[in-house]
Structure formats: structure tokens, C-alpha cells
C-alpha positions as CSV (number, residue, x, y, z in Angstrom):
1,M,-30.1,22.4,-44.8
2,N,-28.6,24.7,-42.2
3,R,-26.0,22.5,-40.5
4,I,-26.3,24.4,-37.2
5,S,-30.0,23.4,-36.9
6,S,-29.6,19.9,-38.3
7,K,-31.0,16.9,-36.4
8,V,-28.7,14.9,-34.1
9,S,-29.4,11.2,-33.5
10,I,-28.2,9.8,-30.2
11,V,-28.2,6.0,-29.8
12,L,-28.4,4.7,-26.3
13,P,-27.9,1.0,-26.0
14,T,-28.8,-0.5,-22.6
15,Y,-28.6,-3.9,-20.9
16,N,-29.9,-4.1,-17.3
17,G,-29.2,-0.4,-16.8
18,A,-32.2,0.4,-14.5
19,K,-30.0,2.0,-11.8
20,Y,-28.7,4.9,-13.9
21,I,-30.5,5.0,-17.2
22,R,-33.0,7.7,-16.2
23,Q,-30.1,10.2,-15.7
24,S,-28.6,9.2,-19.0
25,I,-32.0,9.7,-20.8
26,D,-32.6,13.0,-19.1
27,S,-29.2,14.3,-20.1
28,C,-30.0,13.6,-23.7
29,L,-33.5,15.2,-23.7
30,N,-32.4,18.2,-21.7
31,Q,-29.7,19.3,-24.0
32,T,-29.4,23.0,-24.9
33,Y,-29.4,21.8,-28.5
34,K,-33.0,20.9,-29.1
35,N,-33.2,19.2,-32.5
36,I,-32.4,15.7,-31.1
37,E,-33.8,12.2,-31.6
38,L,-33.0,9.6,-28.9
39,I,-32.9,6.0,-30.1
40,I,-32.9,3.6,-27.1
41,V,-32.0,0.0,-27.8
42,N,-33.0,-2.4,-25.0
43,D,-30.6,-5.2,-25.5
44,G,-32.5,-8.0,-23.8
45,S,-32.7,-6.4,-20.3
46,T,-34.2,-8.6,-17.5
47,D,-34.4,-5.8,-14.8
48,G,-36.7,-2.8,-14.7
49,T,-35.1,-1.0,-17.6
50,P,-38.0,-1.5,-20.0
51,E,-40.5,0.0,-17.5
52,I,-38.3,3.1,-17.0
53,I,-38.0,3.7,-20.8
54,R,-41.7,3.3,-21.3
55,S,-42.4,5.9,-18.6
56,Y,-41.2,8.6,-20.9
57,E,-43.8,10.3,-23.1
58,D,-41.5,12.3,-25.4
59,G,-41.9,12.3,-29.2
60,R,-38.1,12.5,-29.7
61,I,-37.6,9.0,-28.3
62,K,-37.6,5.8,-30.5
63,Y,-37.6,2.6,-28.5
64,L,-36.2,-0.6,-30.0
65,T,-35.9,-4.0,-28.4
66,H,-33.8,-7.1,-28.7
67,E,-35.6,-10.1,-27.2
68,K,-32.2,-11.6,-26.2
69,N,-28.9,-9.9,-25.3
70,K,-26.8,-9.6,-28.4
71,G,-24.0,-7.4,-27.2
72,L,-23.0,-3.7,-27.7
73,P,-22.0,-3.8,-31.4
74,H,-25.3,-5.3,-32.4
75,A,-27.3,-2.9,-30.3
76,L,-25.4,0.1,-31.8
77,N,-26.0,-1.2,-35.3
78,T,-29.7,-1.7,-34.6
79,G,-30.0,1.8,-33.3
80,F,-28.1,3.5,-36.2
81,T,-30.3,1.8,-38.8
82,K,-33.2,3.9,-37.5
83,A,-31.2,7.2,-37.2
84,T,-32.5,10.0,-39.3
85,G,-30.1,12.8,-38.1
86,E,-27.4,14.6,-40.0
87,Y,-25.1,14.1,-37.0
88,L,-24.7,10.9,-35.0
89,A,-23.5,10.0,-31.5
90,W,-24.0,7.2,-29.0
91,T,-23.9,7.1,-25.2
92,S,-24.1,4.6,-22.3
93,D,-26.8,3.9,-19.9
94,D,-24.7,4.7,-16.8
95,N,-23.0,7.9,-18.1
96,F,-24.5,11.3,-19.1
97,Y,-23.8,14.4,-21.1
98,A,-23.2,17.9,-19.9
99,E,-26.3,20.0,-20.9
100,E,-24.3,21.9,-23.6
101,A,-22.4,18.9,-25.0
102,I,-24.3,18.4,-28.2
103,E,-24.5,22.1,-29.0
104,V,-20.7,22.6,-28.5
105,M,-19.9,19.6,-30.7
106,V,-22.4,20.6,-33.5
107,R,-20.8,24.1,-33.5
108,A,-17.4,22.6,-33.8
109,L,-18.4,20.6,-36.8
110,H,-20.3,23.6,-38.3
111,T,-17.4,26.0,-38.0
112,N,-14.9,23.8,-39.7
113,E,-16.2,22.2,-42.9
114,R,-13.1,20.0,-43.3
115,V,-13.7,18.3,-39.9
116,D,-16.0,15.2,-40.0
117,F,-15.6,13.9,-36.4
118,V,-15.2,15.7,-33.1
119,Y,-14.6,14.4,-29.6
120,A,-14.3,16.0,-26.2
121,D,-12.7,15.6,-22.8
122,Y,-14.7,14.3,-19.9
123,Y,-15.0,13.8,-16.1
124,F,-14.8,10.5,-14.1
125,I,-17.5,10.2,-11.5
126,D,-18.5,7.7,-8.9
127,E,-21.8,6.0,-8.1
128,N,-23.1,9.2,-6.5
129,N,-22.1,11.6,-9.3
130,N,-19.1,12.9,-7.4
131,I,-16.3,14.0,-9.8
132,S,-13.0,12.2,-9.1
133,R,-10.9,13.7,-11.9
134,S,-11.0,15.0,-15.4
135,M,-9.7,13.3,-18.5
136,C,-7.8,15.3,-21.1
137,N,-7.8,13.2,-24.3
138,P,-4.8,13.1,-26.6
139,Q,-4.9,14.5,-30.1
140,P,-6.1,12.2,-33.0
141,N,-2.6,11.5,-34.2
142,M,-2.2,9.3,-31.1
143,L,-5.0,7.0,-32.1
144,N,-2.6,4.2,-33.2
145,R,-1.2,4.0,-29.7
146,G,-4.6,3.5,-28.1
147,N,-8.2,4.6,-27.9
148,C,-7.8,8.3,-27.3
149,I,-11.3,9.3,-28.4
150,G,-13.2,8.7,-25.2
151,P,-17.0,8.4,-24.7
152,C,-18.1,11.9,-25.9
153,F,-18.1,12.4,-29.7
154,L,-20.2,13.4,-32.7
155,Y,-19.8,12.7,-36.4
156,G,-21.6,13.3,-39.6
157,K,-23.9,10.9,-41.3
158,K,-21.5,10.5,-44.2
159,V,-18.9,9.0,-41.7
160,C,-21.4,6.3,-40.8
161,E,-22.4,5.6,-44.4
162,E,-18.8,5.2,-45.6
163,T,-17.4,3.4,-42.5
164,G,-20.2,0.9,-42.1
165,D,-21.3,-1.0,-39.0
166,Y,-19.7,-1.6,-35.7
167,D,-18.0,-5.1,-35.9
168,P,-19.2,-7.7,-33.4
169,E,-15.9,-9.5,-33.9
170,F,-14.3,-6.7,-31.8
171,F,-16.7,-6.8,-28.9
172,L,-15.3,-4.8,-25.9
173,V,-13.1,-2.7,-28.3
174,E,-15.7,-2.2,-31.0
175,D,-15.4,1.6,-30.6
176,Y,-11.6,1.7,-31.0
177,E,-11.7,-0.5,-34.1
178,Y,-14.4,1.7,-35.6
179,W,-12.4,4.9,-34.9
180,L,-9.4,3.5,-36.7
181,R,-11.5,2.9,-39.7
182,V,-13.0,6.4,-39.5
183,R,-9.5,8.0,-39.3
184,K,-8.4,6.4,-42.6
185,K,-11.0,8.5,-44.5
186,F,-12.1,11.4,-42.3
187,K,-10.6,14.4,-40.4
188,M,-10.9,14.2,-36.6
189,K,-10.7,17.1,-34.1
190,K,-10.4,17.3,-30.4
191,I,-12.5,19.7,-28.3
192,N,-10.7,21.0,-25.2
193,D,-13.8,21.0,-23.0
194,C,-15.2,18.4,-20.5
195,L,-18.6,17.7,-21.9
196,Y,-19.4,14.2,-20.5
197,Y,-19.6,12.3,-17.2
198,F,-18.1,8.8,-17.2
199,R,-19.2,6.7,-14.3
200,L,-16.9,4.2,-12.6
201,H,-18.8,1.6,-10.6
202,P,-18.5,-2.2,-9.9
203,L,-21.1,-3.1,-12.6
204,S,-19.8,-0.9,-15.4
205,L,-18.6,-2.8,-18.5
206,S,-15.2,-1.1,-18.3
207,L,-14.5,-2.4,-14.7
208,S,-16.3,-5.7,-14.8
209,T,-14.7,-7.1,-18.0
210,N,-11.9,-9.6,-18.0
211,T,-8.8,-7.5,-18.7
212,S,-7.0,-10.4,-20.4
213,L,-9.9,-10.6,-22.9
214,V,-9.7,-6.9,-23.5
215,K,-6.0,-7.1,-24.2
216,K,-6.5,-10.0,-26.6
217,Q,-9.2,-8.0,-28.5
218,M,-6.9,-4.9,-28.6
219,E,-4.1,-7.0,-30.1
220,K,-6.6,-8.2,-32.7
221,V,-7.4,-4.6,-33.6
222,R,-3.7,-3.8,-33.9
223,R,-3.1,-6.7,-36.2
224,K,-5.8,-5.6,-38.5
225,H,-5.2,-1.8,-38.6
226,I,-1.8,-0.9,-37.3
227,Y,0.8,-3.7,-37.8
228,T,-0.2,-4.0,-41.4
229,S,0.2,-0.2,-42.2
230,I,3.1,0.8,-44.4
231,R,4.2,3.5,-41.9
232,Y,4.4,0.9,-39.1
233,R,6.4,-1.5,-41.3
234,L,8.8,1.2,-42.3
235,R,9.4,2.1,-38.7
236,S,9.9,-1.6,-37.8
237,L,12.4,-2.0,-40.7
238,T,14.2,1.2,-39.6
239,I,14.6,-0.2,-36.1
240,L,16.2,-3.4,-37.4
241,L,18.7,-1.4,-39.5
242,L,19.7,1.3,-37.1
243,P,22.3,0.8,-34.3
244,Q,20.7,0.0,-31.0
245,K,22.1,3.2,-29.4
246,I,20.1,5.3,-31.9
247,V,17.0,3.2,-31.5
248,K,17.0,3.8,-27.7
249,E,17.2,7.5,-28.3
250,L,14.3,7.4,-30.7
251,R,12.2,5.4,-28.3
252,K,12.7,8.1,-25.6
253,T,10.7,10.5,-27.8
254,K,7.6,8.3,-27.5
255,R,6.5,9.4,-30.9
256,F,8.6,7.2,-33.2
257,L,6.6,4.0,-32.6
258,L,2.9,3.4,-33.2
259,R,2.3,7.0,-34.4
């Protein structure tokens, strides 16, 4: 199969997303890259979301429903079980893609056979689609220091098959935990283009979530993937053995720890 014309499966989980979901759906269907299937997972919505989804008559849409809200990791897993594409992505019901986003990411994977996962920069927008600023993501080698992938990404089916499901135990940071698993086996590459619009509004999950809970979940991720790594343990041992003056100088580089 010609990779440049391969099908892309986009999973769109939604929970009470009626206010913005139409723009999110339209951004998927109106991509310059046409070989797309959109898998919408209604995760127990109680607002007008189901009616909006059903108003679309497009053969590229698959519509799945959870009778009760199960949370983002479960919704993603439900969606990806129905994905038939060679490339996979997921998006949110309040954000949207630039029209060339999928095409640019597919080409990035196609032109470098050794790369399995790509991600792009993005814009922050408000409730009225006004751009507040752009976000330039760090390189993949910074992933141990935090979630540098962002909301715009594409990866091959093989990545999904070998990495497995999103883990509900890491709700709120399920993407970060998944990326850390991906990076252990696969090559990641950053695309230096803004290809996505990330909306900040009072009801968004990123703003409405208890920050202390997120921190707790992040610490759980680090305990599983980072603190147990040989590289991290060697650095920790080095810190204990080196004179404090030298340790302070190393910390100034911001690259010695958690790299």
C-alpha cells in the first residue's frame, strides 16, 4: 500500500461537547488529506451532543456510544478498537485541526521511514477562536521532564498494536503515560508548524480539573516510567557522590536531570 494515500483514523471522544463539537468535526472532515475515517465516541453525554453528531450524513463517520460516562481513556480505547486506518490520531471536542494538519503529518511520516510518531506545534485560542499565542513544543528527548507532545500528533498502526491501550489508571495524564510507553520502542519527531487550535475556556478539561489531582497523577507516571529507569538512577547516584558545588553547576544546564 502507498503510505502517502493510506487511510487515517481520527478518534474524537466527546462528553457534553455540544458547544464546540461541530467545529471539531468539520475540521476533521474538511482536511486537505481526504482518506480519513472519523470515529466519534459519545461518552455518555447528557446535552445536545448526540443530536449534533447524528445530523452529519457522511460515510466517513463512525458513531459509537457509551450509555454512561466512562472517562477519556475508556472512550479512546473504544474508538481505536474500530479504527481501520494505517495512521492514527485523536482530537478533542472543543479543539480543531488546521485544514492541512493531517496531510503535513502523513508526509512527515512518509518521508522518513525510521520515524513512527510525529507531533506538531499549535495555537492557543479563546472561546471565540481568537488566537492568544502559539506553543512551540520541545524536542522528544525532553519527554521525561513533562508532556512535550501536545494535542496534535499522528502515529502508525504498529505503534498502537505494540503499545496497547490507554490506561484508565492514569486518567487526566493518560496521554503522557502513553507517550512514555511509545518512546521506549519508537522514534518520535517534532514538526515545526502550528497545525492545531487548542481552546482555553472555563469548561475545558485542562482548566476545570483539580490541579492537585493532576500533580498526583503525574507523580504516579514518573514513578512508573522515569524514577525506575537506569539512566535516572545513575544520575541520582552521581548527584550523591559529587561535591555539591559541581552538582549546582550541573543543575544550571537544565539537561542533567530527568533527561
